[in-house]
Wavefront OBJ file of the C-alpha trace (Angstrom):
o trace
v -49.692 40.884 46.727
v -53.034 39.144 46.264
v -54.262 37.101 43.361
v -57.464 35.787 41.838
v -58.328 32.359 40.492
v -61.376 30.384 39.448
v -63.220 27.527 41.070
v -65.734 26.357 38.558
v -67.382 29.499 37.222
v -66.737 31.625 40.359
v -63.667 33.788 40.901
v -61.881 33.526 44.230
v -59.365 35.823 45.946
v -56.195 35.050 47.792
v -54.509 37.738 49.884
v -52.446 37.983 53.070
v -52.920 39.553 56.481
v -50.170 39.328 59.109
v -48.434 36.799 56.862
v -51.414 34.437 56.841
v -53.257 33.646 53.606
v -56.945 34.391 53.348
v -59.132 32.890 50.661
v -62.491 34.411 49.832
v -65.104 33.855 47.188
v -66.019 36.896 45.116
v -69.448 35.281 44.580
v -69.205 36.403 40.971
v -68.275 34.868 37.630
v -66.881 38.208 36.428
v -63.140 38.816 36.736
v -63.681 42.581 37.103
v -65.829 42.033 40.203
v -63.160 39.819 41.739
v -60.387 42.333 41.076
v -62.502 45.146 42.524
v -63.109 43.129 45.711
v -59.420 42.223 45.942
v -58.428 45.916 45.797
v -60.954 46.647 48.532
v -59.597 43.920 50.804
v -55.999 44.982 50.264
v -56.983 48.558 51.027
v -58.630 47.511 54.282
v -55.518 45.609 55.323
v -53.277 48.561 54.412
v -55.375 50.792 56.693
v -55.027 48.324 59.560
v -58.666 47.242 59.372
v -60.009 43.727 59.504
v -60.980 42.544 56.031
v -64.719 42.529 55.497
v -64.661 38.771 54.982
v -64.525 38.365 58.761
v -67.677 40.419 59.166
v -69.477 38.372 56.529
v -69.280 35.358 58.831
v -70.993 37.042 61.817
v -74.670 36.342 62.306
v -77.438 38.145 64.170
v -77.564 35.521 66.918
v -74.002 36.344 68.043
v -74.843 40.030 68.401
v -78.081 39.246 70.250
v -76.264 37.042 72.751
v -73.627 39.733 73.314
v -76.316 42.350 73.978
v -78.100 40.286 76.628
v -74.764 39.402 78.226
v -73.986 43.125 78.449
v -77.294 43.702 80.250
v -76.555 40.925 82.742
v -72.945 41.985 83.391
v -73.928 45.617 83.942
v -77.046 44.662 85.965
v -79.297 46.795 83.847
v -82.808 47.212 85.250
v -84.359 46.851 81.815
v -83.106 43.303 81.185
v -86.664 41.977 80.964
v -87.525 44.587 78.345
v -84.370 43.747 76.355
v -85.131 40.016 76.450
v -88.647 40.668 75.177
v -87.335 42.868 72.345
v -84.651 40.394 71.314
v -86.178 36.973 71.897
v -89.794 37.934 71.399
v -89.564 40.090 68.273
v -86.118 40.622 66.716
v -84.950 37.005 66.772
v -87.966 35.513 64.938
v -87.240 37.910 62.057
v -83.413 38.167 62.009
v -82.234 34.864 63.509
v -79.639 33.122 61.306
v -79.184 36.207 59.147
v -75.666 37.373 58.353
v -75.026 40.745 59.954
v -73.679 42.086 56.664
v -77.126 41.515 55.175
v -78.944 43.520 57.877
v -79.174 46.725 55.894
v -81.534 49.685 56.164
v -83.988 48.251 53.598
v -84.124 44.989 55.573
v -84.687 46.920 58.791
v -87.517 48.796 57.085
v -89.015 45.430 56.166
v -88.895 44.525 59.854
v -90.691 47.755 60.775
v -93.446 47.045 58.254
v -93.708 43.494 59.595
v -94.177 44.734 63.172
v -96.682 47.396 62.145
v -98.756 44.712 60.419
v -98.706 42.785 63.692
v -100.288 45.815 65.360
v -97.249 46.877 67.388
v -97.177 50.460 68.663
v -94.500 52.834 67.397
v -93.024 53.099 70.895
v -92.662 49.312 71.158
v -91.008 49.092 67.740
v -88.609 51.885 68.695
v -87.531 49.970 71.813
v -86.760 46.984 69.584
v -84.864 49.123 67.079
v -82.866 50.650 69.929
v -81.885 47.153 71.029
v -80.798 46.351 67.463
v -78.706 49.514 67.272
v -77.125 48.710 70.636
v -76.139 45.296 69.267
v -74.250 46.893 66.394
v -72.622 49.457 68.686
v -71.320 46.759 71.029
v -70.100 44.727 68.044
v -68.175 47.758 66.732
v -66.563 48.319 70.149
v -65.561 44.696 70.711
v -61.958 43.562 70.269
v -61.626 42.633 67.512
v -64.701 44.355 65.989
v -67.446 42.033 64.808
v -68.954 44.445 62.299
v -67.484 46.966 59.903
v -70.187 49.602 60.291
v -73.533 50.350 61.925
v -76.379 50.571 59.407
v -78.749 53.514 59.511
v -81.678 52.459 61.700
v -84.723 54.725 61.269
v -86.912 55.460 64.296
v -90.664 56.001 64.242
v -92.520 59.056 65.494
v -94.121 58.406 68.865
v -97.462 60.052 69.460
v -98.760 57.746 72.157
v -97.057 59.369 75.145
v -99.401 59.065 78.113
v -100.372 62.206 79.966
v -102.407 60.782 82.825
v -102.317 62.370 86.265
v -104.454 62.584 89.390
v -106.251 65.559 90.798
v -106.147 65.510 94.591
v -109.748 64.402 95.092
v -109.236 61.540 92.625
v -106.159 60.388 94.497
v -107.954 60.479 97.859
v -110.897 58.497 96.482
v -108.599 55.854 94.985
v -106.320 55.598 98.010
v -109.178 55.147 100.445
v -110.717 52.265 98.513
v -107.444 50.337 98.126
v -106.555 47.589 100.625
v -104.944 49.011 103.752
v -101.533 47.528 102.976
v -101.386 49.619 99.773
v -102.713 52.937 101.044
v -99.460 54.279 102.475
v -97.538 52.887 99.497
v -99.565 54.895 96.976
v -99.423 57.880 99.332
v -95.630 57.727 99.260
v -95.699 57.539 95.447
v -98.094 60.496 95.235
v -95.879 62.659 97.451
v -92.416 61.710 96.175
v -92.797 60.617 92.538
v -90.659 57.545 93.158
v -91.033 54.583 90.794
v -93.037 51.549 91.894
v -90.028 49.230 92.106
v -88.063 51.821 94.062
v -90.865 51.915 96.634
v -91.573 48.195 96.879
v -87.843 47.444 97.322
v -87.347 50.088 100.057
v -86.054 48.544 103.292
v -85.922 49.890 106.847
v -82.128 49.993 106.964
v -82.345 52.889 104.474
v -84.856 54.894 106.500
v -83.784 57.168 109.362
v -86.902 58.531 111.036
v -84.908 60.524 113.620
v -82.755 62.303 111.038
v -85.631 62.476 108.577
v -83.945 60.817 105.580
v -84.609 57.979 103.169
v -81.748 56.618 101.029
v -82.162 54.947 97.677
v -79.087 52.964 96.696
v -77.802 52.915 93.126
v -78.656 49.238 92.624
v -82.326 49.966 93.381
v -82.527 53.019 91.119
v -83.463 52.748 87.444
v -80.848 55.329 86.442
v -78.145 53.670 88.584
v -77.746 56.756 90.787
v -78.191 56.828 94.552
v -80.217 59.641 96.067
v -81.396 60.858 99.471
v -84.924 62.039 100.252
v -85.342 64.416 103.193
v -88.688 63.803 104.850
v -90.999 65.755 107.121
v -94.684 66.494 107.461
v -96.979 64.089 105.636
v -94.247 61.786 104.334
v -92.700 61.456 107.805
v -96.094 60.723 109.364
v -96.770 58.120 106.714
v -93.475 56.307 107.357
v -93.960 56.433 111.112
v -97.337 54.775 110.610
v -95.647 52.078 108.543
v -93.018 51.622 111.247
v -95.726 50.982 113.838
v -97.169 48.294 111.552
v -93.849 46.620 110.716
v -93.479 42.843 110.997
v -90.561 41.291 112.819
v -88.362 39.568 110.286
v -89.650 41.695 107.401
v -87.160 44.275 106.199
v -89.452 45.963 103.683
v -91.100 49.273 104.552
v -94.196 48.482 102.491
v -95.330 44.887 102.759
v -98.300 42.549 102.766
v -98.475 40.533 105.944
v -94.708 40.595 106.274
v -93.952 39.758 102.629
v -92.582 42.024 99.910
v -95.254 43.362 97.572
v -94.545 41.851 94.176
v -97.597 43.060 92.263
v -100.523 45.352 92.913
v -102.177 45.301 89.492
v -105.326 43.413 90.497
v -106.065 45.607 93.521
v -105.219 48.724 91.494
v -107.563 47.872 88.622
v -110.386 47.023 91.036
v -110.002 50.317 92.888
v -109.867 52.280 89.618
v -113.052 50.625 88.416
v -114.924 51.300 91.662
v -113.915 54.976 91.655
v -114.609 55.534 87.951
v -110.906 56.001 87.186
v -110.450 53.172 84.695
v -107.284 53.529 82.659
v -105.282 55.244 85.374
v -101.785 53.846 85.868
v -99.647 53.635 88.976
v -97.080 55.595 86.965
v -99.588 58.475 86.812
v -98.777 59.068 90.487
v -95.200 59.849 89.418
v -96.377 62.333 86.812
v -98.687 63.913 89.384
v -95.943 64.270 91.981
v -93.704 66.104 89.503
v -96.516 68.457 88.502
v -97.423 69.142 92.134
v -93.811 69.944 93.044
v -93.577 72.488 90.234
v -96.955 73.968 91.208
v -95.741 74.287 94.786
v -92.757 76.326 93.602
v -90.083 73.643 94.087
v -87.159 74.447 91.743
v -87.165 72.045 88.815
v -83.636 70.801 89.490
v -84.643 69.919 93.056
v -87.840 68.239 91.859
v -85.793 66.155 89.405
v -83.510 65.051 92.245
v -86.434 64.014 94.443
v -88.225 62.064 91.722
v -85.033 60.602 90.252
v -85.255 62.089 86.761
v -81.818 62.068 85.167
v -82.580 64.059 82.032
v -84.609 67.210 81.605
v -86.305 65.881 78.464
v -88.066 63.121 80.398
v -88.849 65.461 83.297
v -90.506 67.906 80.914
v -92.873 65.186 79.701
v -94.014 64.680 83.289
v -94.534 68.364 84.072
v -98.088 68.174 82.785
v -100.457 71.091 82.218
v -104.026 70.326 83.268
v -107.229 72.134 82.225
v -107.270 73.769 85.667
v -103.741 75.084 85.048
v -104.936 76.692 81.818
v -107.985 78.190 83.556
v -105.789 79.566 86.355
v -103.483 81.067 83.711
v -106.307 82.942 81.970
v -107.519 84.238 85.329
v -104.048 85.524 86.149
v -103.787 87.170 82.719
v -107.166 88.825 83.188
v -106.183 90.096 86.649
v -102.914 91.418 85.232
v -104.683 93.432 82.561
v -107.190 94.781 85.072
v -104.403 95.987 87.340
v -102.486 97.614 84.502
v -105.367 99.159 82.544
v -105.756 102.811 83.540
v -109.087 103.351 81.762
v -111.874 100.936 82.598
v -114.118 99.697 79.767
v -116.743 102.351 78.996
v -114.864 105.132 80.781
v -113.393 106.547 77.585
v -116.810 106.664 75.942
v -118.329 108.412 78.968
v -115.507 110.918 78.946
v -116.103 111.796 75.312
v -119.809 112.105 75.972
v -119.154 114.633 78.742
v -116.934 116.719 76.448
v -119.673 116.829 73.834
v -122.148 118.131 76.356
v -124.171 114.929 76.683
v -125.373 113.730 80.050
l 1 2 3 4 5 6 7 8 9 10 11 12 13 14 15 16 17 18 19 20 21 22 23 24 25 26 27 28 29 30 31 32 33 34 35 36 37 38 39 40 41 42 43 44 45 46 47 48 49 50 51 52 53 54 55 56 57 58 59 60 61 62 63 64 65 66 67 68 69 70 71 72 73 74 75 76 77 78 79 80 81 82 83 84 85 86 87 88 89 90 91 92 93 94 95 96 97 98 99 100 101 102 103 104 105 106 107 108 109 110 111 112 113 114 115 116 117 118 119 120 121 122 123 124 125 126 127 128 129 130 131 132 133 134 135 136 137 138 139 140 141 142 143 144 145 146 147 148 149 150 151 152 153 154 155 156 157 158 159 160 161 162 163 164 165 166 167 168 169 170 171 172 173 174 175 176 177 178 179 180 181 182 183 184 185 186 187 188 189 190 191 192 193 194 195 196 197 198 199 200 201 202 203 204 205 206 207 208 209 210 211 212 213 214 215 216 217 218 219 220 221 222 223 224 225 226 227 228 229 230 231 232 233 234 235 236 237 238 239 240 241 242 243 244 245 246 247 248 249 250 251 252 253 254 255 256 257 258 259 260 261 262 263 264 265 266 267 268 269 270 271 272 273 274 275 276 277 278 279 280 281 282 283 284 285 286 287 288 289 290 291 292 293 294 295 296 297 298 299 300 301 302 303 304 305 306 307 308 309 310 311 312 313 314 315 316 317 318 319 320 321 322 323 324 325 326 327 328 329 330 331 332 333 334 335 336 337 338 339 340 341 342 343 344 345 346 347 348 349 350 351 352 353 354 355 356 357 358
């Protein structure tokens, strides 16, 4: 049975859990508030829960550290993104704050703060996702570090990019890039693989005789291995790379025997010279998906080739271009022409004949 007592003007509680006394300030000078809090704590203990006083001691910094540790332990590819969200944006606002005080209104204050800084909705959502993940991990820990996960609102994202290459644009860009990048972007254009998946590809995962390329789980963003069966243009491209390989270099695509770490400068220069400013390397991935669907490749197969795990993301990449819309109207027009029994003007001529007009 718990009890209440005063220290100065503030009422304190004393109750027991597992035979050990716990003392907690009610932070109030009203006896009714103290008794209400005591009943709450005794109810939590009766239900086998940790009393909320434990959660009141946990601060944001503990949850942030646990999140980044989780990324390291599970070798998540997006560790850099998580570190930027936590250390670059969340920590300056929440650091030192008690987790119990991180409520929905406080989170809304954070959103307003980031919007005033000019952050895009998508960037803020990545940060909010990291915050929610912190609370989820804290709830799952043993013992739990938080009593509940606050409601974390997400912002509408209307800045989804829809860039893609028409074939002539790709050819123009590829041909003006340095030679060491030409086959790399060609591989991206044909397969839809991600840049890091391509730049980390090594010869021990390529079998030119069997016509296969393996991507191991540790090199895949979604942590799933996959096999690409190659022939035609892709096979020719890899054979050309094999002829240009450097002894001692295990990477399929390289620059003078060294792994390609960045291609941004060469990419931007080529885009400027071809009048394609604003195009992203990732647009090659979108283009590959669209081209597979246009070619009649079943969507499930296209998702396997490009490495899309969820249909929702794949659908964003299956882009409709103005030419697609023009082709659609042409097909509709041809359909109606084939299925219309009376040509325009025929009915009028028929009626004119019946009325005796020539």
